[in-house]
Short mmCIF file of the C-alpha atoms (twelve columns), coordinates in Angstrom:
data_MODEL
# 
_entry.id   MODEL 
# 
loop_
_atom_site.group_PDB 
_atom_site.id 
_atom_site.type_symbol 
_atom_site.label_atom_id 
_atom_site.label_alt_id 
_atom_site.label_comp_id 
_atom_site.label_asym_id 
_atom_site.label_seq_id 
_atom_site.Cartn_x 
_atom_site.Cartn_y 
_atom_site.Cartn_z 
_atom_site.pdbx_PDB_model_num 
ATOM 1   C CA . MET A 1   -0.006  0.060   0.066   1 
ATOM 2   C CA . PHE A 2   1.059   3.864   -0.109  1 
ATOM 3   C CA . SER A 3   3.051   5.637   2.458   1 
ATOM 4   C CA . TYR A 4   0.633   7.745   4.754   1 
ATOM 5   C CA . TYR A 5   1.370   9.986   7.725   1 
ATOM 6   C CA . GLY A 6   1.300   7.961   10.870  1 
ATOM 7   C CA . GLY A 7   0.731   4.521   8.948   1 
ATOM 8   C CA . LYS A 8   2.117   1.583   10.654  1 
ATOM 9   C CA . ARG A 9   3.589   -0.233  7.712   1 
ATOM 10  C CA . ASN A 10  7.207   -0.566  9.208   1 
ATOM 11  C CA . PHE A 11  6.030   -1.820  12.359  1 
ATOM 12  C CA . ILE A 12  2.795   -3.440  12.047  1 
ATOM 13  C CA . LYS A 13  4.047   -6.694  13.143  1 
ATOM 14  C CA . LYS A 14  4.053   -5.443  16.664  1 
ATOM 15  C CA . TYR A 15  0.542   -5.054  16.878  1 
ATOM 16  C CA . PRO A 16  -1.702  -8.271  17.916  1 
ATOM 17  C CA . ASN A 17  -2.641  -10.977 14.956  1 
ATOM 18  C CA . PRO A 18  -6.312  -11.207 14.240  1 
ATOM 19  C CA . PRO A 19  -8.049  -14.212 16.206  1 
ATOM 20  C CA . GLN A 20  -9.184  -17.100 14.208  1 
ATOM 21  C CA . ASP A 21  -12.564 -16.650 14.500  1 
ATOM 22  C CA . VAL A 22  -12.862 -13.180 12.795  1 
ATOM 23  C CA . THR A 23  -14.692 -12.634 9.602   1 
ATOM 24  C CA . ILE A 24  -14.103 -8.713  8.934   1 
ATOM 25  C CA . ILE A 25  -11.342 -6.592  9.691   1 
ATOM 26  C CA . VAL A 26  -12.328 -2.948  9.856   1 
ATOM 27  C CA . GLU A 27  -10.095 0.276   9.888   1 
ATOM 28  C CA . PRO A 28  -12.439 3.293   10.927  1 
ATOM 29  C CA . PHE A 29  -9.636  5.636   10.171  1 
ATOM 30  C CA . ALA A 30  -8.244  3.687   7.018   1 
ATOM 31  C CA . GLY A 31  -5.297  6.097   5.901   1 
ATOM 32  C CA . SER A 32  -3.238  3.224   3.994   1 
ATOM 33  C CA . CYS A 33  -4.568  0.356   5.632   1 
ATOM 34  C CA . SER A 34  -1.319  -0.965  6.747   1 
ATOM 35  C CA . TYR A 35  -3.038  -3.640  9.245   1 
ATOM 36  C CA . ILE A 36  -5.155  -5.040  6.588   1 
ATOM 37  C CA . VAL A 37  -2.841  -5.492  4.181   1 
ATOM 38  C CA . HIS A 38  -0.723  -7.042  6.296   1 
ATOM 39  C CA . HIS A 39  -2.882  -9.836  7.553   1 
ATOM 40  C CA . MET A 40  -4.797  -10.434 4.192   1 
ATOM 41  C CA . GLU A 41  -3.777  -13.768 2.977   1 
ATOM 42  C CA . GLU A 42  -3.966  -15.149 -0.708  1 
ATOM 43  C CA . GLU A 43  -6.968  -17.240 -0.256  1 
ATOM 44  C CA . ASP A 44  -8.915  -15.027 2.540   1 
ATOM 45  C CA . ASP A 45  -12.522 -15.111 2.624   1 
ATOM 46  C CA . ARG A 46  -12.648 -12.623 5.185   1 
ATOM 47  C CA . GLU A 47  -14.275 -8.930  4.358   1 
ATOM 48  C CA . PHE A 48  -11.725 -6.021  4.586   1 
ATOM 49  C CA . ILE A 49  -13.224 -2.608  5.134   1 
ATOM 50  C CA . GLY A 50  -11.624 0.687   5.316   1 
ATOM 51  C CA . ILE A 51  -13.591 3.796   6.027   1 
ATOM 52  C CA . GLU A 52  -12.021 7.347   5.138   1 
ATOM 53  C CA . SER A 53  -13.373 10.612  5.462   1 
ATOM 54  C CA . SER A 54  -10.623 12.524  3.640   1 
ATOM 55  C CA . LYS A 55  -11.520 12.846  -0.337  1 
ATOM 56  C CA . LEU A 56  -7.962  12.789  -1.411  1 
ATOM 57  C CA . LEU A 57  -7.266  9.674   -0.067  1 
ATOM 58  C CA . HIS A 58  -10.860 8.083   -1.362  1 
ATOM 59  C CA . LYS A 59  -9.799  9.516   -5.013  1 
ATOM 60  C CA . THR A 60  -6.356  7.494   -4.332  1 
ATOM 61  C CA . TYR A 61  -8.458  4.494   -3.602  1 
ATOM 62  C CA . ARG A 62  -10.642 4.905   -6.363  1 
ATOM 63  C CA . PHE A 63  -7.592  4.985   -8.774  1 
ATOM 64  C CA . LEU A 64  -5.424  2.219   -7.437  1 
ATOM 65  C CA . GLN A 65  -8.424  -0.201  -7.355  1 
ATOM 66  C CA . ASP A 66  -9.465  1.155   -11.162 1 
ATOM 67  C CA . CYS A 67  -5.609  0.753   -12.743 1 
ATOM 68  C CA . ASP A 68  -3.198  -2.285  -13.252 1 
ATOM 69  C CA . GLU A 69  0.418   -3.106  -12.235 1 
ATOM 70  C CA . GLU A 70  1.771   -1.387  -15.657 1 
ATOM 71  C CA . GLU A 71  0.091   1.926   -15.021 1 
ATOM 72  C CA . ILE A 72  1.801   2.013   -11.502 1 
ATOM 73  C CA . SER A 73  5.192   0.717   -12.964 1 
ATOM 74  C CA . THR A 74  5.424   3.080   -16.003 1 
ATOM 75  C CA . MET A 75  4.387   6.219   -13.981 1 
ATOM 76  C CA . GLU A 76  6.828   8.931   -13.422 1 
ATOM 77  C CA . LEU A 77  6.651   12.368  -11.465 1 
ATOM 78  C CA . ARG A 78  8.500   15.404  -12.486 1 
ATOM 79  C CA . MET A 79  9.623   18.101  -10.676 1 
ATOM 80  C CA . GLY A 80  7.782   21.293  -10.973 1 
ATOM 81  C CA . LYS A 81  4.243   22.624  -11.430 1 
ATOM 82  C CA . THR A 82  3.387   19.644  -13.452 1 
ATOM 83  C CA . ILE A 83  0.746   17.412  -11.638 1 
ATOM 84  C CA . GLU A 84  -2.657  18.754  -13.049 1 
ATOM 85  C CA . ASP A 85  -0.598  18.757  -16.670 1 
ATOM 86  C CA . ASP A 86  0.690   15.277  -16.219 1 
ATOM 87  C CA . PHE A 87  -2.241  13.668  -14.551 1 
ATOM 88  C CA . PRO A 88  -5.653  15.106  -16.171 1 
ATOM 89  C CA . ASP A 89  -7.725  11.895  -14.420 1 
ATOM 90  C CA . LEU A 90  -8.682  13.482  -10.936 1 
ATOM 91  C CA . ASN A 91  -8.249  10.090  -9.209  1 
ATOM 92  C CA . LYS A 92  -4.698  9.728   -10.649 1 
ATOM 93  C CA . ARG A 93  -3.803  13.295  -9.896  1 
ATOM 94  C CA . ALA A 94  -4.851  12.879  -6.220  1 
ATOM 95  C CA . PHE A 95  -2.575  9.749   -6.011  1 
ATOM 96  C CA . ALA A 96  0.282   11.561  -7.683  1 
ATOM 97  C CA . SER A 97  -0.269  14.407  -5.207  1 
ATOM 98  C CA . LEU A 98  -0.119  11.984  -2.120  1 
ATOM 99  C CA . GLN A 99  2.882   10.769  -3.333  1 
ATOM 100 C CA . SER A 100 4.611   13.911  -4.368  1 
ATOM 101 C CA . GLN A 101 4.400   15.405  -0.670  1 
ATOM 102 C CA . VAL A 102 6.761   15.174  2.273   1 
ATOM 103 C CA . GLY A 103 5.345   12.972  4.826   1 
ATOM 104 C CA . CYS A 104 2.563   14.935  6.467   1 
ATOM 105 C CA . ALA A 105 -1.583  14.317  6.868   1 
ATOM 106 C CA . HIS A 106 -2.174  15.332  3.309   1 
ATOM 107 C CA . LEU A 107 -4.934  17.533  3.598   1 
ATOM 108 C CA . TYR A 108 -4.866  19.035  0.164   1 
ATOM 109 C CA . GLU A 109 -3.926  18.258  -3.169  1 
ATOM 110 C CA . SER A 110 -0.215  19.562  -3.906  1 
ATOM 111 C CA . LYS A 111 0.182   20.964  -7.792  1 
ATOM 112 C CA . THR A 112 3.687   20.244  -7.309  1 
ATOM 113 C CA . VAL A 113 6.390   17.376  -6.830  1 
ATOM 114 C CA . THR A 114 8.853   18.183  -4.458  1 
ATOM 115 C CA . GLU A 115 12.260  17.081  -4.439  1 
ATOM 116 C CA . TRP A 116 11.428  14.482  -1.496  1 
ATOM 117 C CA . GLY A 117 8.634   12.790  -3.135  1 
ATOM 118 C CA . LEU A 118 10.757  12.568  -6.589  1 
ATOM 119 C CA . LYS A 119 13.488  10.718  -4.397  1 
ATOM 120 C CA . GLN A 120 11.033  8.347   -2.566  1 
ATOM 121 C CA . TRP A 121 9.043   7.610   -5.470  1 
ATOM 122 C CA . PRO A 122 10.932  4.387   -7.082  1 
ATOM 123 C CA . SER A 123 10.883  2.437   -3.552  1 
ATOM 124 C CA . ARG A 124 7.109   3.374   -2.916  1 
ATOM 125 C CA . ARG A 125 6.104   2.483   -6.670  1 
ATOM 126 C CA . ASN A 126 7.411   -0.833  -6.011  1 
ATOM 127 C CA . HIS A 127 5.908   -1.156  -2.928  1 
ATOM 128 C CA . ILE A 128 2.393   -0.202  -4.322  1 
ATOM 129 C CA . VAL A 129 2.923   -2.551  -7.118  1 
ATOM 130 C CA . ARG A 130 3.387   -5.466  -4.754  1 
ATOM 131 C CA . SER A 131 0.697   -4.625  -2.701  1 
ATOM 132 C CA . LEU A 132 -1.714  -3.765  -5.811  1 
ATOM 133 C CA . PRO A 133 -3.764  -6.973  -5.744  1 
ATOM 134 C CA . LYS A 134 -4.670  -6.705  -2.280  1 
ATOM 135 C CA . THR A 135 -5.645  -3.040  -2.318  1 
ATOM 136 C CA . LYS A 136 -8.043  -4.199  -4.612  1 
ATOM 137 C CA . ARG A 137 -9.916  -6.383  -2.263  1 
ATOM 138 C CA . VAL A 138 -10.369 -3.810  0.211   1 
ATOM 139 C CA . LYS A 139 -13.764 -2.077  0.311   1 
ATOM 140 C CA . ILE A 140 -13.175 1.658   0.794   1 
ATOM 141 C CA . ILE A 141 -15.956 3.698   2.211   1 
ATOM 142 C CA . GLU A 142 -16.056 7.289   2.299   1 
ATOM 143 C CA . GLY A 143 -17.572 9.075   5.220   1 
ATOM 144 C CA . ASN A 144 -17.269 9.397   9.017   1 
ATOM 145 C CA . CYS A 145 -16.588 6.080   10.893  1 
ATOM 146 C CA . PHE A 146 -19.090 7.145   13.704  1 
ATOM 147 C CA . ASP A 147 -21.989 6.346   11.147  1 
ATOM 148 C CA . TYR A 148 -20.892 2.879   10.726  1 
ATOM 149 C CA . PHE A 149 -19.993 1.622   14.106  1 
ATOM 150 C CA . ASP A 150 -23.019 0.077   14.866  1 
ATOM 151 C CA . GLN A 151 -23.584 -1.030  11.192  1 
ATOM 152 C CA . LEU A 152 -20.273 -3.256  10.915  1 
ATOM 153 C CA . ASP A 153 -19.728 -4.621  14.454  1 
ATOM 154 C CA . SER A 154 -20.310 -8.029  15.475  1 
ATOM 155 C CA . PRO A 155 -18.617 -10.600 17.515  1 
ATOM 156 C CA . THR A 156 -16.421 -11.668 14.938  1 
ATOM 157 C CA . THR A 157 -15.630 -7.905  13.886  1 
ATOM 158 C CA . LEU A 158 -12.155 -6.916  14.213  1 
ATOM 159 C CA . TRP A 159 -11.778 -2.954  14.803  1 
ATOM 160 C CA . PHE A 160 -7.959  -1.698  14.106  1 
ATOM 161 C CA . ILE A 161 -8.431  1.655   15.095  1 
ATOM 162 C CA . ASP A 162 -5.718  4.226   14.450  1 
ATOM 163 C CA . PRO A 163 -6.938  7.884   14.918  1 
ATOM 164 C CA . PRO A 164 -4.998  11.020  15.083  1 
ATOM 165 C CA . TYR A 165 -3.272  11.028  18.318  1 
ATOM 166 C CA . THR A 166 -3.624  13.855  20.853  1 
ATOM 167 C CA . GLY A 167 -1.155  16.369  21.154  1 
ATOM 168 C CA . ILE A 168 1.516   17.681  18.626  1 
ATOM 169 C CA . ALA A 169 1.658   14.034  16.911  1 
ATOM 170 C CA . GLY A 170 -2.062  14.661  15.661  1 
ATOM 171 C CA . SER A 171 -2.153  18.533  14.932  1 
ATOM 172 C CA . HIS A 172 -1.057  17.821  11.413  1 
ATOM 173 C CA . TYR A 173 -4.292  16.433  10.764  1 
ATOM 174 C CA . ARG A 174 -6.718  19.407  11.990  1 
ATOM 175 C CA . SER A 175 -9.429  16.565  12.104  1 
ATOM 176 C CA . GLY A 176 -11.220 18.098  15.165  1 
ATOM 177 C CA . LEU A 177 -11.742 14.388  16.129  1 
ATOM 178 C CA . ASP A 178 -13.672 13.857  19.672  1 
ATOM 179 C CA . HIS A 179 -11.742 11.370  21.319  1 
ATOM 180 C CA . GLU A 180 -13.671 10.994  24.342  1 
ATOM 181 C CA . LYS A 181 -16.857 10.183  21.863  1 
ATOM 182 C CA . LEU A 182 -14.488 7.740   20.350  1 
ATOM 183 C CA . ALA A 183 -13.832 6.206   23.773  1 
ATOM 184 C CA . GLU A 184 -17.504 5.846   24.533  1 
ATOM 185 C CA . GLN A 185 -18.450 4.271   21.069  1 
ATOM 186 C CA . VAL A 186 -15.168 1.791   21.234  1 
ATOM 187 C CA . LYS A 187 -16.406 0.394   24.894  1 
ATOM 188 C CA . LYS A 188 -20.056 -0.110  23.282  1 
ATOM 189 C CA . LEU A 189 -18.263 -2.399  20.473  1 
ATOM 190 C CA . GLU A 190 -18.729 -6.309  20.627  1 
ATOM 191 C CA . GLY A 191 -16.135 -7.272  18.176  1 
ATOM 192 C CA . TYR A 192 -12.124 -7.331  18.801  1 
ATOM 193 C CA . VAL A 193 -10.768 -3.965  19.327  1 
ATOM 194 C CA . VAL A 194 -7.016  -2.309  18.644  1 
ATOM 195 C CA . VAL A 195 -6.804  1.116   19.490  1 
ATOM 196 C CA . CYS A 196 -3.429  2.771   18.624  1 
ATOM 197 C CA . GLY A 197 -2.085  5.961   20.755  1 
ATOM 198 C CA . ASN A 198 0.849   7.234   22.328  1 
ATOM 199 C CA . GLU A 199 2.147   8.458   25.546  1 
ATOM 200 C CA . ASN A 200 0.142   11.364  25.461  1 
ATOM 201 C CA . ASP A 201 -3.669  9.935   24.850  1 
ATOM 202 C CA . LYS A 202 -5.609  9.447   28.043  1 
ATOM 203 C CA . TYR A 203 -9.199  8.834   26.448  1 
ATOM 204 C CA . LEU A 204 -8.520  5.364   27.185  1 
ATOM 205 C CA . PRO A 205 -6.581  3.262   29.579  1 
ATOM 206 C CA . PHE A 206 -3.329  2.579   26.878  1 
ATOM 207 C CA . GLU A 207 -0.565  0.386   27.697  1 
ATOM 208 C CA . TYR A 208 3.070   1.044   26.245  1 
ATOM 209 C CA . LEU A 209 3.912   -1.170  23.260  1 
ATOM 210 C CA . PHE A 210 7.069   -0.185  22.031  1 
ATOM 211 C CA . ASP A 211 9.494   3.019   20.960  1 
ATOM 212 C CA . SER A 212 8.683   4.144   17.461  1 
ATOM 213 C CA . ARG A 213 10.409  6.771   16.238  1 
ATOM 214 C CA . CYS A 214 12.182  10.351  16.535  1 
ATOM 215 C CA . TYR A 215 10.322  13.452  15.741  1 
ATOM 216 C CA . ARG A 216 12.149  16.688  16.309  1 
ATOM 217 C CA . GLY A 217 14.688  14.876  18.361  1 
ATOM 218 C CA . LYS A 218 12.321  13.339  20.833  1 
ATOM 219 C CA . LYS A 219 11.639  9.288   20.894  1 
ATOM 220 C CA . LEU A 220 8.212   8.619   20.582  1 
ATOM 221 C CA . GLN A 221 6.153   5.762   21.915  1 
ATOM 222 C CA . GLU A 222 3.426   3.709   20.674  1 
ATOM 223 C CA . TRP A 223 0.634   2.773   23.009  1 
ATOM 224 C CA . ILE A 224 -2.045  0.414   22.653  1 
ATOM 225 C CA . TYR A 225 -5.652  -0.184  24.124  1 
ATOM 226 C CA . LYS A 226 -7.476  -3.706  23.774  1 
ATOM 227 C CA . GLN A 227 -10.677 -5.279  23.839  1 
ATOM 228 C CA . ARG A 228 -11.095 -9.023  23.847  1 
ATOM 229 C CA . MET A 229 -7.756  -9.415  22.237  1 
# 
């Protein structure tokens, strides 16, 4: 899958595996669906759903689910204000914009390809091609996750919830997420639940999981909350 700010692709193995009786895995803050892609098997009859409110990300998923591997493999990014000219298709343009930016929460469509984006594109492109068959099997819902908790919940649903964190780590999203409301909803769920957080998140009884990376010289930690896991 593609890279996205706050994504868990590089350390997704540190999170709990789905229990054997799970029939549906849902990421209500989909991002790049790292958990789903990692745990999806070649022959897998489970259902995979990502819920995403970002229109830019939703366009990106539309492009990925409609394209083929050759289209990604031959896709080139160019420095300068060329994205609109190079990619007239709106969904492909959104995808190119997402790949062109420095690691951030991507709230807008970039009109330029950054030097960083250009440098990262070859390795990103290879990873996207490898994960494309899995990407096409994920059902992406554009909307607010609070509208789908009751609809998708069951004792065999696994919720991998990776919301914007509180504090500086989540400030890039400007999501306006009500974390207390999220906590109330989580506690009502019948399914298996994993909620990602960090040392600043207090809205659920999180537990330390591992040290993740450094941000502005400060080592950051990943914390976790689990139900039925």
